[in-house]
C-alpha positions in Angstrom: 107.1 20.2 143.4 109.7 22.9 144.1 108.2 26.3 144.6 110.8 27.4 142.0 109.5 25.1 139.4 108.9 27.1 136.2 105.7 25.3 135.6 104.2 26.4 139.0 102.1 29.5 138.5 103.4 32.4 140.8 101.2 32.9 143.9 98.5 35.6 144.1 99.9 38.8 145.2 98.2 40.8 147.8 95.2 42.8 146.3 95.7 46.3 145.2 93.3 48.7 147.3 92.9 50.8 144.1 91.9 48.9 141.1 94.0 49.1 137.8 94.1 48.0 134.2 96.7 45.8 132.5 97.3 47.9 129.5 98.7 45.1 127.4 98.2 41.4 127.6 97.9 38.3 125.3 95.2 36.2 126.8 95.3 34.1 123.6 98.8 32.9 124.4 98.1 32.1 128.1 97.0 28.9 129.7 93.4 28.4 131.0 90.3 30.2 130.0 89.7 33.8 129.4 87.2 33.8 132.3 89.7 32.2 134.8 92.4 34.8 133.8 89.9 37.7 134.3 88.6 36.4 137.5 92.1 35.8 139.0 93.1 39.3 137.9 90.0 40.9 139.4 90.5 39.2 142.7 93.8 41.2 143.2 92.4 44.5 141.8 93.2 44.2 138.2 89.7 44.8 136.9 90.5 45.8 133.3 92.6 44.3 130.6 93.7 45.5 127.1 93.9 42.4 124.8 96.4 43.0 122.0 96.2 41.7 118.5 99.5 40.9 116.6 98.2 39.4 113.3 94.8 39.0 111.5 93.7 35.9 113.5 94.8 37.4 116.9 93.2 40.7 116.0 89.9 38.9 115.1 90.0 37.0 118.3 90.8 40.2 120.4 87.8 42.0 119.0 85.6 39.0 119.5 86.8 38.5 123.2 86.4 42.3 124.0 82.9 42.1 122.6 82.0 39.2 125.0 83.6 40.6 128.1 82.9 44.0 129.6 86.4 44.2 131.4 88.2 43.5 128.1 89.2 46.2 125.5 90.8 45.2 122.2 93.6 46.5 120.1 94.2 45.3 116.4 97.3 45.3 114.3 99.9 43.5 112.3 103.0 43.2 114.7 106.2 44.7 113.2 107.6 41.1 112.7 104.3 40.0 111.1 104.5 42.6 108.1 107.7 41.1 106.6 106.3 37.6 107.0 103.3 38.5 104.8 105.3 40.2 102.2 108.4 38.0 102.2 106.8 34.7 103.4 107.7 32.6 106.6 109.4 29.4 105.4 110.3 28.5 109.0 106.8 28.9 110.3 108.1 31.0 113.2 104.9 32.7 113.8 101.7 30.7 114.9 100.5 30.3 111.3 103.1 27.8 110.1 105.2 28.0 107.0 103.9 30.8 104.6 104.5 31.9 101.0 105.6 35.2 100.1 102.5 37.3 99.3 104.1 40.6 98.2 102.8 44.1 98.8 99.2 43.3 97.7 98.9 40.7 100.6 100.1 43.4 103.0 97.5 45.8 101.6 94.8 43.3 101.9 95.7 42.6 105.7 96.0 46.2 106.4 92.4 46.7 104.9 91.1 44.1 107.4 92.9 45.8 110.3 91.3 49.0 109.3 87.8 47.5 109.2 88.2 46.1 112.6 89.7 49.3 114.0 86.1 50.8 113.4 84.5 48.5 115.9 83.6 50.2 119.1 85.1 47.5 121.5 88.5 48.1 119.7 90.2 50.8 121.6 93.6 50.9 119.9 95.6 50.1 116.8 98.7 48.1 117.8 101.0 46.6 118.4 102.7 48.2 115.6 106.1 49.9 115.1 109.6 48.7 114.4 111.6 45.7 115.6 115.3 45.6 114.5 116.0 42.7 116.9 114.0 40.0 115.1 113.7 41.4 111.6 116.8 41.9 109.3 117.5 44.7 106.7 115.5 42.8 104.1 112.3 43.2 106.2 112.6 46.8 107.2 110.8 48.3 104.1 107.7 46.0 104.9 107.9 46.9 108.5 108.0 50.7 108.0 105.3 50.6 105.3 103.0 48.6 107.8 103.8 51.1 110.7 103.0 54.1 108.6 99.7 52.6 107.6 98.8 51.7 111.1 99.5 55.3 112.1 97.1 56.6 109.4 94.4 54.1 110.5 94.7 55.1 114.2 94.3 58.6 113.2 91.3 58.3 110.9 89.5 55.9 113.3 90.3 58.1 116.3 92.0 55.2 118.2 95.0 54.9 120.4 98.4 53.9 118.6 100.1 51.1 120.6 103.7 51.0 119.7 106.3 48.0 119.8 109.7 49.6 119.6 112.6 47.1 119.8 116.1 48.5 119.2 114.6 51.1 116.9 113.9 54.2 119.1 115.1 56.8 116.7 113.4 55.5 113.7 110.1 55.1 115.6 110.3 58.7 117.0 111.2 60.0 113.5 108.4 58.2 111.7 105.9 59.5 114.3 107.2 63.0 113.6 106.9 62.5 109.8 103.5 61.1 109.8 102.1 63.2 112.6 101.3 61.1 115.7 97.7 60.3 116.7 96.2 62.0 119.6 97.0 59.0 121.9 100.2 57.1 121.7 101.3 54.3 124.0 104.8 53.1 124.1 104.2 49.4 125.1 106.8 47.7 127.2 108.8 51.0 127.3 112.4 50.2 126.5 114.0 53.5 126.2 116.3 55.4 128.5 115.6 58.6 130.6 116.6 60.8 127.7 114.0 59.2 125.6 111.4 59.4 128.3 111.8 63.1 128.4 111.2 63.3 124.5 108.2 61.1 124.9 106.9 63.3 127.8 107.3 66.3 125.8 105.2 64.8 122.9 102.5 63.6 125.5 103.1 59.9 124.7 102.1 57.3 127.3 104.9 55.0 128.5 103.8 51.6 129.7 106.2 49.6 131.9 106.2 45.9 132.0 107.8 43.2 134.4 111.2 43.8 133.0 111.5 47.1 135.0 112.0 44.7 138.0 115.0 43.0 136.5 118.5 43.4 138.1 120.0 44.7 134.9 117.2 47.3 134.0 118.6 50.3 135.8 118.1 52.5 132.6 114.5 51.5 132.6 114.0 52.6 136.2 115.8 55.8 135.4 113.2 56.3 132.7 110.3 55.7 135.0 111.8 58.0 137.6 111.6 60.9 135.1 108.3 59.9 133.4 105.5 62.2 134.4 103.0 60.4 136.6 100.1 61.3 134.2 101.8 59.4 131.3 102.6 56.1 133.1 100.9 52.9 132.4 101.5 49.3 133.7 101.4 46.2 131.7 102.2 42.5 131.8 102.7 41.7 128.2 101.8 38.2 129.4 102.7 35.4 129.1 106.2 37.1 128.6 108.3 39.4 131.0 107.2 38.0 134.3 108.3 40.3 137.0 111.1 39.4 139.5 111.2 37.1 141.6 109.1 35.0 139.1 111.2 35.4 136.0 111.1 32.5 133.7 107.5 31.5 134.8 104.4 32.3 132.7 103.1 35.9 133.3 99.3 36.6 133.7 97.4 39.8 134.3 97.1 39.0 138.0 100.7 39.7 138.4 100.3 43.5 137.7 100.6 44.3 141.4 104.0 43.0 141.6 105.2 45.3 139.0 103.2 48.2 140.2 104.6 48.0 143.7 108.2 47.9 142.2 107.2 51.0 140.2 105.9 52.8 143.2 109.2 52.4 144.9 111.1 53.7 141.9 108.8 56.9 141.8 108.9 57.2 145.6 105.1 57.4 145.8 102.6 55.3 147.6 101.1 52.2 145.9 97.6 53.8 146.1 98.8 57.1 144.5 100.5 55.3 141.6 97.5 52.9 141.1 95.0 56.0 141.1 97.1 57.6 138.5 97.6 54.6 136.4 93.9 53.7 136.4 92.9 57.2 135.1 95.9 57.3 132.6 94.9 53.9 131.0 91.2 54.9 130.7 92.4 58.2 129.0 94.8 56.5 126.8 92.2 54.0 125.5 89.3 56.1 125.7 87.0 54.0 127.9 
């Protein structure tokens, strides 16, 4: 098998000397067992993972998995693309639930009520990923998306949990809605995708910025510029696995054990040592998610 084969898992990176957390992963979408993924990650110094919910089933799974594993923390939410599917239906069955009928606003309210209940659980450390996604949802779905986002902000504040934001091609509106609603105490921009200007706005507001494997991509200079100006006390690292595998393994499946690859690239951008960045990130992630 060629080493470039996209089905070959990337090799184990050299272990980090300072243990860190993967601030955003989807273990339910990865090959193999949770135990295998956690053991592999721990072997290279990634000793904590935040398992993120994107729909009701995934959020339930995240909460159960976090309850069963000390090194896993959960977040629960309806992904921005999930809200319009609940309200308007999903005839193509693009999400993992297959084709769905339109449920209207009452179905969204019922789903949000269940997210709210789960957000009260002690192993659930965050509400997310929620936010806005103008890449995959057209204008007809925007009202449902915005209503869902505002509701998640309210839940995060009332439950005292971190708010984990998915912001795709919607920077201005995400920042505006956070201002209008009043942001929770702890806000994490997952897979940060803004530029350096936006990083300054986030820094001023005290929002955490979590960088994923795409910060290593050739065409990602604006992301690296943002990372360069992001205050070290507000920077997190994530995989978003199985997506966004860092270079040179782009196109192959991502997993929490690849965090060191991204972290080393980030240390280079910030012109700090790997250990210094890992120390900051470990403290930041614990502070962001309250563990």
